[in-house]
N, C-alpha and C positions, 0 to 999 in steps of 0.2 A: 407883653407878647405882641408880635406883629399881627395885623388884621388877617393876613393870609399866612397860614402855617408854613407854606413853602418858602416865604421870604426869609425865614430863619436860616434855611440852608444857604441862601445867597449871602447872608450877612454874618456867617460864622467867622470869617477871617477878620471882619471889623470888630467883632466882639472880643477877640483875643486881647487887644490892647485898649479896651474900654477904660476910661477914667471915671471913677465914681465920685460925684460931688456931694458933700455933706453940708447941710444947712447949719449955720452958726448957732441957731437956737437949740439944736440937738447936741451940741458939743459937750455941754456940762454933764449931761446924763449918760452919753454914749461913748465918751472918750476919756480914758484914764492914762495919765502919764506914767512912764516906767523909769527905773533908776538910771538906765543907760541913755536917757534923753529921747527915747522913742515913745510911742503911744499905742494903746490897744483900743481899737474901734469896735464897738458892739453894734451890729446891724440888725435892724428889726426885720425879721423874715416873715412876719405875719401876713404881709401882702401876697407872698408867694404861696401861702397855704390855701387850699380850697375853702371857699366861704362857708360851705355847709358842713365842714368837718365836725364842729361842735354839736351839730344836731344829733349825732349818734353817741354822745357822751353817756356815761353811766349815771342814771338818775337816782341811785339809791340814797345819796346824801341829801337829796332835795325832798324825799318822801318821809312821812311820819313813821316812827318806829312801830306803832301799833298797826298801821296799814301794812307794813312789811311783814309783820308776824301773821296777820290775817291772810296775806297772799301765800306765804309759806305753808300755813296750815291747810288752806284750801287746796293748793295744788299737790301737796304731799298725799292727801287723801285721794285725789283724782288719779295720781300716778299709781298708787297702790291698787286702785280699782282697775285701771287699764292693764296693769301688770298681771293681775289675777285673771282678767278676762282672756288674756292671750296665752295662758299656760298650756292649753292643748296644742297650740301652734308651736310653742317651744319644744314640746315633746315630739311633735312630728319632725321638726328640723333635726333634733338630737338623734332620733331613730334613723333618719336618712344618713347622717354622718356616720353613725355606727354601722349601718348596713354596707357602707363602702368597704369595710374591713381594714381601713388604714390605721385605725386605733386599736385593732386586735380585740375588739369587744362586741362583735356582732351578736345580737341576741339569737337564742335558739340552739338546738343541737343537744346531743347526749351529754351526760355529766360523769360517766365512769372514767377512771384514770386512763389516760391515753386517747380519749375521744378526740376526734378531729375538730379543729377550730378554723378550718379553711372557709373562705368567703368567696362566693361567686362575684367576679368583678364587673357585673352588669352596670351598676350605678356609677362606679368609678370610671369605667371606660366612657360612658355617655357624658359625664361631666367634663372629663379631660378633652374629649372630642369637641364638645360645644364651646368650651373656653378657647380652644385653639382656633376654631373657625371664626369666632366672633372677634377676638382681639385683632386679628389680621385685617378685618374690615373696618373696625371702629378706630383703630390707631395705626394708620400706615406710617411708613418710615419717614416720610416728608412732612408729617404733621396731620392732625385731625380737622383742620379748619380750611374752608375755601370760601370764596366770595359768592354772593348771590344778590343781585339787584333786579327786582321785578321790572318788566317793561324795558324800554330803551334807555340805558343809562347815559348820562353826560360824561364827558371826559374827566371832569373833576370827581364825580361820583365813583368812577372806575378807579381812579388813582387813590382815592380815600380807602376804598374797599381793599385794594391790593396792599396798601400800607398796613391796614389792620390785620389782614391775613398773614403777612410776613411777621409782624410782631407777636400775634397770638400763637402762631406755630412755634416761634422762638420760645415763648413762655412755656408751651406744653412740652417741648423737647429739652430745652436747656435750663430755663428758670425753675421748672418743676420736674426734675429728673425722676421723682418718685411717682409721677402721675401714671405712667404705663404700668408699673407694678401694682398700684392701687386699683387700676381698672381691671387688670388681670385677676386680682383677688376677687373682685366683685363678680366678674362673668364666670369664673370657675366655680364659685359658690352658688351662683344663681340657680342652676338646675336643682340643687339640693334644697335650698331654702324657698324657692319660688319667687321671693322678693329679696333684694339687697339694695343698699343705698350708697351713694357717693356724697361726700361732704366737701364743700369748698368755701374757705373763708380767708380773709386778709389777716396775715400775721404781722402785728406792729413791730415785733422784735426782729423778724427776718426781712421785713419790708417787701413782702411778696405774697402772692396767693399760696395757700397750702391745701392740697387735696387730702382726703382721708377716706378709707373704706369703713363703712358703718354696717355691721352685720344686722340681720333682721331681729335678732334677740336683744339688740340694744336700742330698738325703736319701739315706742309704745304709742298706739293709736287708739282712740276711743272706740268702744264697741259699736256705737251708733253711726260711725263714719261710713260714708258711701265710697269714698276714694281718698287717696293720700292727699291730693291737692284741694280737697274741700273739707277736710277735718277741722273741727273747731280748735283743736290743740294737737300738737305733735311734741313728743318728748324723746330726746336722745340722751342716752347715758354716756357720759364722757368719763373715761378712766384716766386720771391725771396723777402725776407724782407730786410729792411735796415741793420739789424744785420748780415744777411748772406752775404750781399754785402760787408760790411766792413771786415768780416772774410776772404772773398776771396781776397780782396785787401791786407790784412795783410799777407796772405799766398803766395802772389806773383802771384796768378792766374789771377787777374785783375790789370790793372794799376790804380794808384790813380790819378784821373783827375776830370773833371767836371761831369763824370758819377756818382759821388756821389750825384748830385742834384736829388731830387725827389719831385714831386708835392704833394699837399695835397689831391688830388682827386685819387680815386682808378682807376687802369687801366681798360680799357673797357673789359667787359667779353663777351665771345661768347654766343649765344643763348642757346647752349647746356649746358654750364656751369651754366647759370641762371636757366635752368630747373632742373639741378641736385641740385642746392642749395635749390630749393623749395622742392625737394624730401627729402633732409636732414633736412629741416626746418631751414635753415640759411638765414639771411638777414643782409646786411651791412648797416651801417649808412652813407656811402659814404664819411666819413672822414678817410683819410689814416693814421691811428694812427701807424701802423706797418711799414710804409714806403714801402709798397708793390710796386714792379715794375716788368715789363716784360723785360726779356733778350732774344734776338733772338740768339739761338745757331744753327749755320749753318755749315753743312758739305758740302764742295764744293771743286772745283779745282781752284787753283790760281797760278799765276806766280809772286811771291813776293820776291824771293831770287835769281833772275837771272837763275832759272832753267826753264825747260819746265813746263807746268802746272802740279802741284802735288796736292794730297789731303791735305786739311787743315781744321781745326776747327776754326771758328771765332765766337766771341761773340760780339753782338752789343746791346747797351742800347737803349731801345725804348723811353726813356725820353730825353737823351742828344744827341742821334743819333751819338754816338761815338763808335769806335771799342775799346773794352776792352781787347781782347786777340786774338792772332793769334798763333796757335799751329800746328806743323806738325802732320799729321794723317796717317802715315805709319810706318811700322817697318823697321829700317835701316838694310841694308846688312852689313855683317861682314867687307867688304872693304870700307864702307862709311866713308868719312872724311869731316870735316868742311872746307868749302871754295871751294868745287868742283862746277863746273858750268853745267856739263852735266851728268844727270842720267836718266835712263829709267823711264817711267811713272809707278808709284807705285800703288798697289792696296790699296784702302782706308780701314781703320779699322772701322768696324761698332760697335757702342756702344748702338745702339737701335735695338730691335728685333721686327719684324713685326708678329703680331698674326692675322690670317685671318679666316673668317667664310666660305664663299663660294666665290671663285674667279670669277672675271668678266674680262673685257677687259683691264682695267687700273690698277693702283697701289692700288686702294681702293677696298676692298671686299664688297660684299653685305650681309645684315643681314635680320633678321625677319621683320624689319621695311619696307624694300622694298618688301619682299615676302608676308607677310600677314598684312601689315599695313592697307591697305584699308579694308580687311575683319574684322580686329579688330575694325576699326572705324564703320563699318556697324553693327557689333554685339553690340557695345556700343550704337549706335543710336537706334537699335531695343529694347534693354533692357530699355533705357530711355523712349522710347515711351510707352512701356508696363507699366512702373511705373507711368508715367505721366497720362496715361489713368485711372489707378486705383485711383490715387490721385484726378482726376477730378470727377470720379464717386462718391467719398466720399464727395467732396466739390464742388458741381456744382455752376455755376454762376446764378445770379438772374436777371430777367427783371422787371422793374417798369413801371406801367402805367403812361404815360405822362399826366400831368395836374391834377393828383390826388391831393386831398385836404389834403396833409400832407407834412411836411418839409422833403425833400428827401436827408438827409445826406448820405454820403458813409461810410459804416462801414464794416470792415473786421471781419467776424465771426470766433471765436476761438472755437476749440473743447472743450467739457466738460465744457462750460461756458455759462452764460446767457447774451445776448446782447439786450439792450433796444433800440427801435426805436420810435421816437416821431411822433405822428399822428397830423393831422391838426384839426382846430376847426370844429366840426360837422362832422368829417369824420367817415366813417363806421369803427367799431371796429374790423371787420374781416379782418386781414392783408392778408389772402389768396386771397381776391378779388383784391388786389392792386399789389401783388408780385407774380411772377411765376418763378419756376425753369426751366432753359433751359435744355431740355432733350438731353443728349449726347448719342451717340451710345455706346453700350457695347464694352468691349475689344475684338478686332477682333481676332478670332482664326488664321486668315491668318498671322497676325503679329507674333503670337507665333510660327507658323510653319516657318516663315521666319527667326526668331531668331535661331531656331533649325538648319535650313539649313546652315546659315552663320557660326554658331559655329562648325558644323560638318565639313564644308569645311576647315575652318581655322585649326581645330584640325588635319585633315588629312595631311595638309602640315607639321605641327609640328611633327606628328607621323612619317611621312616620313623621317624627319630630325633626330629625336631622336630614336624612336624604335617602334616595334610592338611586344614586348616580351610578352605582355598579351595574344596574339593570339596563343602562343606556348603551346601545351598540355603537362601537367606534366607526362602523361603516354606514351608519344611518345618515341621511341628509341633514344639513345644518338646521333647517327649519323644523324637521321632526325632532332633532335633539333638543332644541330650545323649548319646544312644546312639552316634551317629556320632562325636562328639568322643571319647567314651570308647574306642571301638574304634581310632580314628585315632591316639590319643596314648598308647597303652599303653607304648611304649618310653620316651617322654619322661616319663611318669608315674613309671616305675621310677627314672629318673635323679633326678627331683624328690624322690621319697621318700628316696633316699640322701642328698641334699643337706640335706633337712630334718633327717634324723638327725644329720648332721654339725653343723648349727647347734645342735641340742640338746646335743651334746657341748661346743660352744663356750660355751653358756650355763652348763653345769655347771662349766666351768673358771672362768668369770667369777664364779660364785657362790662357788667355793672360794677364789678370791683375796680376795673381799670377806670371807669368813669368817675368813681367816688374818690379814688386814692392816687391815681397816676398823675404825674406832672411831666412836662417836656424834659426837664432836667434829669428826672429819673430814667427816662427812656434812653437819653444820650449817654448817661453814666453806665447803664447796664449793658447796652449793646455796642458802645463805642462810636455810634453815629446815630443820627436822628432817623431811626427806622420808621417811626410813626409820630403822631402828635396826640396830646391828651384830648383835644377837642374832636379827634377822629372818632372817639368812642361815645360821643353824644348820639342820641337817637336820630334817625331810625337805625335799626339793626340790619346790617347787610352782609352778615357772615353766617354760614351754616356748616354742619359736619361734612367732611370729605366723603364719608361713606355714602354710597348710592343706595337709596331705599329700595330700588328695584333690582340691584345686583348684590348677591350675597355669597358668591363662590367664584373661584377662578374658572371652573368649568363653564358656568354661565357666561362669564366675562369673555372667555375665548370663543364660545359659541357665537356671541354677537359679533366679535371681531371677524370670525370666518365668514359670517353671513355678509357683512359689509364688504369684505375683501372680494368675495365672489361676485357680488352685485356690481362692484366698481370696475371689474375687468372689462376693458373696452367700452365702458359706458360713459359717454361724454357728459352726463349729468353729474358725475362725481369729480372732485378735485383729487388727483392722485396723491399730491403732497399732504393734503389734509387727512386722507385715509391712512397714509403711512404714519403721520404724527399720532393719530388716534390709536393705531396698533401699538406703537412704542409706549404711549401713555398707559394703555391698559396693561402692558407688560410690566409697568411700574419700574421702568429703567430710569435712574436718576439723570436729570439733565439730558433727556433723550433727544431733544431737538438739536443739540450741538453735534450729534452724529450725522445729521443730514447736511448735504451740500447747501451752501448759502443760497437762498432763493434769489434768482436773478430777475430784476425788474428792469424792463426796457427804459432807456433814457432817450430824451429828444436829442437827435444828432443830425448832421448834414448827410446828404445823399451818399457821398463817398464812404463815410464811416458806416453807414447802414449796410452797404455792400460788403465791407470788410467784416462787420459783425456777423452777417449771415454766412460768409465763408467760414468764419471761426466757430460757428454753431451757437452764437449768443443771440438772445431774443431781441427783436426790433419791433417797433410799433409806429403807426402813423398818428400824428397829432394835428388837431384842427387848424392851428395857426401856420402850418407849413405851406410852402409853395408846392402843391401836389404835382402839378405838371412838370416842374423842374425835377422833382424826385423821380417821377416816372421816366423822364427822358434819360437821366443818368442810369437808372436801373435797367432800361431796355438796351442801352449801349453796352453795358457790362454783360447783360444776359446774352446778347447776340454776338459777342466777340468770340471767335474761335480760340483765342489765346486764354480767355478767362471763363466766361459763363458757360461755353460749350466744351471746355477742356475736360478730358476724362478724370483729371485730378480734382476739379472744382465742381463740376456739374452734379454728381450724385447727391451731395449734401446741400449745394447752393440752390438748385433749381426749385425744389419743393418750397423752401422758405421764401425764395424770390417771388414765386407765383402767389403765395399767400399775402406777401407784403404788397405786391402790385394790386391785388384785390382791395386791400385796405386803403391804399391811396386813391384808387378809382372811386370807391364808395365815399371817401372823405371829400373828393372833388365834387361828386354829385350832391352831397349835402351842402357844401359851400356854395355851389351854383344856385341851388334853390333858395338858400338864405339870402344871398345877394339880390336875387330877382324879387323875393318877397319884400325885402326892405325898400328897394327902389319903387315897388308898386304901392306900398302902404305909407312910405315916408316915415316909418317907425322902426326902431331897433328891434331885433329878434328877442332880446332879453325882456323888453317891455311886453312884447306880444305873448311870450311864454308865461309871464307872471299873471296875466289876466285870468280871472275866473268867470268872466261874463260869457254865458253860452252863445249869445248872438255874435259876439266878437270872434269866438273860436270857430263858429260856423263860417263866418266871412273869411277867416284866415284859410280854412280848408278849401273854400271855393277859389280863393286867389291862387293857392298852390296847384289846384287842378287846372286853372287857366294857363299857368306858366309852365306846367310840366312838359307839354309837347316841345316847347322851345328848348328846354334844358336837355331833353333826350336828343333832339336834333343837333344841338351843340356837342353833345357827347359823341355822337356818331362821327362828327367831323374831327374832333380832337383825338379820339381813340381809334381811328380807322386802321392804323397799322398794328394795333395791339393784338387782335385775334391771330394774325399770321405769326407774330412773335411767340405767342403762347403755344400755337400748334407746333412750331419748330422746336421749342423747348421740350415739349412732351415727346416729340420724336427722338430727340437726343436722349432723354431718360429711358425710352424703350430700347434704344440701341445699346445703352450701357447696362441695362438690367441683365442679370444672369438668365440663361435660357431655362424655360420651364422644364420640369421632369417629363420624360416621354410618357404618353398615355399607357395605361396598363392594358394588357391583352385581356379581352373579355373572358376567355377561358381561364386565364390565371386568376382574375378577380372572382369568378365563380368558384374556383377551387379553394381560394383563401376563405371565402364566405362559408363554404361547406366545412372546411377544417375548423373554423371558428365555432360553427354549430355543433360539430362533434366534440370539440373541447368543452363547450358549455354543458353538453349532455353528460360527458364523462365526469365533470366536476359535480354536477347534481347527483349522479349515481354514487360518487365517492362520499358525498355528504350524507346521502341516505344510508349507505353502508356503515358509515361511522356512527350514525344515529342508532341503527339497529344493534351494532356491536356494543355501544354504550348501554343501551337498554338491557341487552343480554347480560352484560357484566353486572349491572345493578341488580338484576333478578337473581343472578348466581350468588352475589354477595348476600342478598336477603335470605336465600335458601340455605346458604352456608351458615349464617348466623342462627337461623332457626334450627338447623340440624345440630349445631354445637350446643345450643341451649337444651335441646331434647336429650342429647348424649349426656350432658352434665346432670340433668334430672334423673335419667335412668341409672347412671353410675352411682348417684347419691342413694337411690333406693336400694340398689344391689349391695352397696357398702353397708347400709344400715341393717339389711337382712342378714348379711354375713356376720356382722358383729353379734346380732341377736342369736343366730344359729350357733356361733362359737360359744357364747355364754350358756346357751341351753345344753350343749354337749358337756361343758365343764360341770354344769349343775347335775347332769345325769351321772357323770363319773363320780361326783362327790356322794350322790345318793347311793349308788351301787357299792361304793367302798364302805359306807356306813352300814348298809345291810349285811355285807360280808363280815364286818367286825362284830355286829350285834347278833347276827343269825336270824334277824327278824325283818319282815317286810314293813316298810314305812308308807304312810298315806301321803306321799308326795309324788308329783309328776313334773316333767319338764315342760318348757313352753312349746309353742307351735312354730318353730323356725322353719327352715327349708325342708327338713326331714323330721316331722313330728314323731316323738316317741323313740327316737334313735338314742 
């Protein structure tokens, strides 16, 4: 490889026809003759491989079998302990998934046939909203990586960072097309689980990094851990098939042993995984056709090579309980050598990135399941109760008179259909005398108010976490809008900052993979050209996420754009082109700068071409080495010519630019005259004088400039004596050609317009007040109407119940009177006390 990576680009054409010379000593072993008279040459490619690749080989074959068994036994016990300690957390995550209603198994509700199973979508809406907001910021269309170099970077540092950004964005978009989907899975599940994880590793078979989504129920962290990145061990459960296991054995990642044994039963799933399968609509037949197994991937500290405890990655099969791999998990120092027994404790390399929602005391963050899970359950319960009440009102239960002379079969009545009921021999044909509908209370308005209250409280928590942007007035000043957005989204801003930090760790892992495995040949083969170089990925790290930690919504982004645009209007402190480029960039328009007119930069030219450029509207500038008096003379001749500079066709556009250019040349002449006088007085070049740091020398230089200044000004008066008259004449020409100003407004007319404006404003205020009063009246009327309707329904229910009771009392009285008439005796029976007692 060339010393300078960029030399490779210059030598590509020469490498096309490069002739490889083979030493004669190597011919016997590396050259084999063929039958057709040719030869097969075997080239040793070991020199092209990274020198540290063997450092990360599987160490299982170098370790004692008893030692491996002890490791497996020790960590299997620890894994079971970690798994048992986090069972309540799995139950919380499972309940959060169920409360979304996507799996149609939300807990709670009545159990009678036909009871409602509806679920309030509070959790589901919040999760979808959060995921949609977050993915747009973390993974923009042009890639999630940008350059960042602290301080003032050199040209080479900037070029290196740009190359890395181009290649890593190509990796994220093209080489890892699944990355965006993996990230979306993580951020959409994050509000429910509180914590989720991203995995990134190098796949030897695919020859590229491979990202993966790791749900929280597949990560075990010790109970005593304070945080994810300080835990003594981390365990990830990998679910791999028989085919994947054999591929890893073939690649040397796992040892070929009894670990190849797999049961015919599927591994035990967590409750959260089962709930997720129901959401997806998946169901296993429990026969393990794909040979699915669980592998415990543990990041821990071990003493297995006679070192002090160092970070290692070990893989243990959950079926055979055997250690499949032991790999060093630190980056070696340059002085590291095989066989040493004493090294300092190394920092572990993390291949898993923690995504957190709201932090708590331990390594697991909390999510919406903990924050509003109970409110979501209450909203679902209230909603189901309302629907059940409506269902019962439409299909009430019936009561049958015991001992009635008809066969009392139980029949479920179906809507829009006729159901026959058999009567007994000699029974009364009037079924209404034998069956009675149970009168249920009407739907309670209290229940409806309770549902509204619970939903409002839950929504307030979600709005606190996500936003209150709907409360921001579109007519408010930009500064006020930005302040309200900042106050309204403090919680979401904190979550966004944590996710940007997680993306930064993801980019660090990707850079490490490139540093360990990437070669220049790989980059050229993958991209079709040398987009970057392998040595670009050596430290220091100079790339960060594209996501802005301080900007987390398009509303906030456009609020800042509007603020800058307003400040830049007519303000000479702002560069209009830079402001326009910023606006287009914030709008996320691809290749936005190509839409702008190419920025014109003035070139050094002769005096005649300068006049032509100013007439054509192109920029011009004065340069130090020019003959300023000569340029001024040509400019004044053109400016004073009635045919050119003072012509009505040329003057409007030419004279303003000419006066500015004349000013530049005059100032340049002034500087040049002072420099020449200073050099003659000190007998020293101006470059030497400007480089000196001696205070005394600088003071003497200032004194010399003060002494020669009167002579320079006097010379300027002589040289430029005709210029003031030329400038005055040019300004008079501009005034003559300028359009006439509008006539002044009559004072009475101005007063009348001002009065009309005041009246208009007063009318608008009155209209707004009237609209406000009307809206309040409508709201009060609606409240009164709802209250009256509820009272009417209650009164009607009471009257209906009393009418039914009175009718039954009357029927009972008739039955008693008929009995007395038949027997001729009075009976000791009385009717109830309906509306007309004793009737």
